[in-house]
N, C-alpha and C positions, 0 to 999 in steps of 0.2 A: 557531433549529436550528445544529445542529453546522457547521462546514466541509468540504469534503473532503477523502475520507481513502482513500489509496490501499496495499492488502495484496497481497501475494506471497503466492500458495500453490505451496509448491516441494515434491517429495520426489527426495530421494537414495537409490541402490539401496543395501542394505547384504550386505556381504560377510561381517563375522562377527558381531556383534552391535551389533541397534538401540540398546540402550543406552549402548552406545560410540562409538557416531555421533553419536549424542543429545548426547553430555557432548562431543564436538569439536565440533561446529557451536555448542552455548553457550559452551564456552571462547575459541573462536577469535574470531567476532563481539564477545563481549564484550569482547576483548584489542581488537581492530583495527575495529571500529565500535561503539563503547560507548555511542551513543543510539540503537541498536538492537534491541528487544527484541524475542525468539525466543520463539513456541509450538507445543507438539507439534498438530500437527491431526488430529484423530481419523476417520481413515479406514480402516472395519472392512474385515475379507477379506468379498470378496463373492461372489457365484456371475460365475465367469469365463466359462462357455461357449466356444462356438468362437472359433478365431482371427478367420473373416469375419464373424464378429456383432460383435464389439470393436472390427474395421476399420470397419463401418458405421455403428457406435453413435459411435466417436470423429467421422467426416465429421460426423456433425448435433449434435455437442456444443458447438461452438462458437455456430452458430448459435444452440438451445435455452439459451445461458447467455447470448447478446444480447437475447433474448426475456423471460427471467425479470430478469436485469437491468434492460430498460428498466420494466418494469411495476413492479418497486420503487421506480424514479426517480421516475414517472409518480404513483405513492402520494404520496410525500415532497413532491412539489411541489405537490399538491392540498391536502396538509394545509400547505404553506407560504402557496398563496394565500390560504386561507380564516383561518389566522390574520393573516395583514396584512390583510384587508379589514376585521377588527373591532379590528385594531389590537394586537394580542394579540401576546406572544412566542415562544407555542406551548410544550410540552411535551414532554419529550426521548422520543424515540423508541425504546422497546424492542421487545425479544423473547420471548417466555412470560417476563415480568417484570422480565427485566433489559437494563440496558443494551447496546445493539449491537456494541461492541467487544468488552465481555466475553460475549458468545455467542459470537459472531466466535472469539475467543480459546482459549474453553471448550470449544468446538466438542464435544458429545457424540452418535452417530448417535441415532436414535429408531425403533428397533427393533418399536414399536408400530403407529406409521404406516408405516412402513417395512422390509417383515420382508426380510434378509438374504440369505435363501433367494430370492426372487422375481428374477426374471430382467434384468439389469439396464435393459432395452427398457424393462421393464414398469415398473420405477422411475421410468426418465427420462420415459417416459410419461405415468406418472402425474401426475407433477409439473409437466410439461408442460398436462396438462388442466387441472388444479388451477390452477395461474396464468390460465390462458388464460379458466376460469369467474371468477375474481377479477376480471379484466380489463374482462370485460362486464358483470360487473354494477355496476363502478366507472364503466362510459361513461353506462349507466343513470342511476346514484343524479346523477350532477353532471349529467346534463341535465335530469334534473326541479328539481336543486338552480336552474339556473342561469336558468331558464324564469322562476319566480319571481321571480329579482334582478331578469331582464330586465322583467319587467311591473313590478316596483316601481321599478325606475330610471327604466323610462319614466311614469310616473305620478309621481315627482319632477323630472325633468324639467320633467313640465308645470307645476309649481307653484314652479318656481326657474327656469326660463328668463324672458326680458324678460318686458315687456308684449305683444309684438307675438305672440305665441305661447302664454304658458304659462295655465295655466288661472286664468278671474278670479275664479270663483265664491265663494273664501273672499275676495274684497277689497271682496264689494259686496254692504252690508246690504240688508235690506227696506226701511228708511225711505229710502234712495239713491234707491228704483224709484218713480216715480207712474205707474201705469194706471188708465186710467178708458175711455171710450166713445169716446173724443176724444182722449186725450193717450197718448203712449208716452216713454219715457224710451232715449235713446238711449247707448251707453257707446263714448268715443271714445280711443283712446292717440294722444298726441302726443307727438311728436319734444321733448325736453326746449330744445332752442334756441328750438322755435317755440310755445312757450307764452302768450307777449304777443301772437303773431299771432292764434293760437285764440280767444284773450279778447274781442281787440278784434275779430274778424270773425265769430265762428261765430252771432252772432245775426242776421246778413244772407245767411247761406249763402243761405236761400231764406227764403218767408213765413211766417208762423204759426210761430212759435219764440219760446218763454215766454222774455222778456226777464229777463235775470241767473240764467236756472236752472243754468248752468255751474257745476259743482262739482268741484275737486280731490280725489279719494279715494286715491290711493297714487301713488309715484312711486321710480321705481329711477335705474340709473344711464345709461338711455338714453331712458325713454320716461314719462310721466307720466299717469295714468287719471283723466278727466272724464266727469260726465255729462253730459248737456243733455235739455232736455225738449221736445218740440214736438209740432203737431197728428200723427197716424199717417196723414193721408191725405197730408201731404208728405215724410214719412220717407225714401222712396226718392232725391227732388230733393236733400235734404238729404244725403244718402249720398255722394250721386255728385257734389256740389259739395265733402263735405268731401275727398273722394280727390282732388280734380283739385289741392289746394291743401297735399296732402302728409299729411292728417288720416288714420287708420283708424279706422274704424266698424267696433267687434268684434261680431259675432251672439250675441248674449246675451239669455237669460231666466232672469230669476232664478226658480229652483226650490230650496226648503227641502227636500223629497224626493231632489231629485237631490242636493243637497248633502251628504245625509245616508245616503244610498247611496255615494256617495264615498268618506264617510269611516270607512263600515264596509270594505270593499274593501280602503281602506288600510289596516284594522287588520288585518285579515284576513288580507291579504300578507303585513304584518310581522311577524303572526306564525307565518304557516307559513315563511317564509322564515327565521327563527330556529330553528324544530324541524327543518326539512331540515337547516341550519347544524350545528347540532348531530349529530343522525344522521349524517349524511357524517361530521363530523368524527370520533365515536366509530369510525364502521365503519372509515375508514382507516389511523386507529392500527391495529386489530386486524387489521385485511389486511396491515397493513403487515407484521408480527407475521411472519402467517402465509408469506407473501410470501418474507422473508430467511431463516427456518426453513426451506422446502422448498428455498430458491435453495442453502443450505450444505449440504445436504443431496444436492443436484446437484453441487454442486463437489466433496465427499467422490466421487460414484461419477466423477466425470470425473479426480480426482484417481488415483483407483484405474485405470481402464479404460488410463489415457495411460502410466502406470508399468509395467501389466503389456507394454504392446504398448513400449515403450522398454527394460525391463530383464528381460521372459521369466517364466517360472513357472520356480519357484513363486513366488508375489506375497513380496518379502523388499526392502521399499522403508521408509522412515522420510520421511512426510511434516512439513512447520512450514507455520504462518501468522507473517509477520515484515511490520514496516510502517516501512521505512529513511526517514530524511528524505531531499530532492530530494540533498541535497548527500554523503548517504553512500550512494546507489544504486551509484554503478563500482564501492565498492570492497566493497560487499559482494557481488556480481555475480563479483569476483574470488577474495573469498572464498569461495563455495561453488562457484565451479568448481575450487579446488585442492582442496577435500574431498570431489570426485564421482569415489567409487571407482567407477569404470565401464572395461571393455575399449573403449568405444566413447565416452572421452571425448575422442579427435583427431578422430573424424570429427566429433561436434557442433561442437568447437569449429571447424572448417576449414568446416563450413555455416554457423555462424555469422559466419566471417570474409569470405565468399562471399554474406552477407544470404539466406541459402535458407532460408522458414519453415520452423521446425520441426511438431512434436505440437500440435495442439491452435489449429493457426494464430496462434500468437504471431507479433508481427513479425519476432522474432528468436530464433534458436535457443542452447539451451544444450548442453550436455551432462548437462542432469540435466532434470526436469519442470519446467514454472515458469508460472502463470497470473495473471493480474492481478484484482483483485477494487476495483471502487469502491461503498465502502462509501453513501457519503452524497454 
């Protein structure tokens, strides 16, 4: 996955010609901040409505933007988590088949999805509902996938833990167990450092223990697994005496049927997990594309709304998108302020110095519309 990238969406008022303003923006930024590329941001002429409706919409834009941005990041993190689990590097995120950066810097409004004659509130609410549905769907899909993963991890822990707790059915073979009308074979878990003590004492822990019947089946870093054969009627006495000496007798009954059922369950869960992983990953890549596309249309509505409220009617502004390096941000801000052809420039500059938040809830105010997009 790519590292985090911050873009600014900015609009400047147009006094004479948008082409002339675009040329001045390009020339000034390329001359003084040559490491900052500049792109047009296509905000179409939308249905303005009333001033009250614009003001009401503006109050909700920042909250809705945070929600949509948050969902896009959740999907991205889900993709990264799935890829990390399987040890993959992951594919590149795309929107409508093109890289995310390219989609943003070459954004074109989709009239078929979002008719420009619809009221702005309807467009924003429609985008919010679309993204909310995707978020709800992701929660359900992720929960189902994580549930299967948890079941499989629980089985793996049982099979991969220490002998004191793990499933030992795959360590005991039929020939290791003697079962008759009077005899029974027990399975003992012995600390590594106590093996000599076990071999020296197990025959005398109780009466009727078959001499030299203990056999080591397996050993890990902490414990060794032994069998011991004795008369069934003294099994409880043997278990009690073994516990007193620090030996653990595991409850175990050899069952080929249970082993086969366990193996089939493991295979089924592994298959289900892989199928759900692929399905969730494909869904996440597709849904990220949908959410990001919806987010950029939302940003177009936002820059249009805030520009009308800032500069007035009729709509006359040039919106651009750029991603200056951190070292060039102050320089670029200065260039954008110098090029801001607005009668209210002094007012917004003084607000900025006083720390008064501007339109759209930005932490700082500028004599032009500006907000930030964190895409990855």
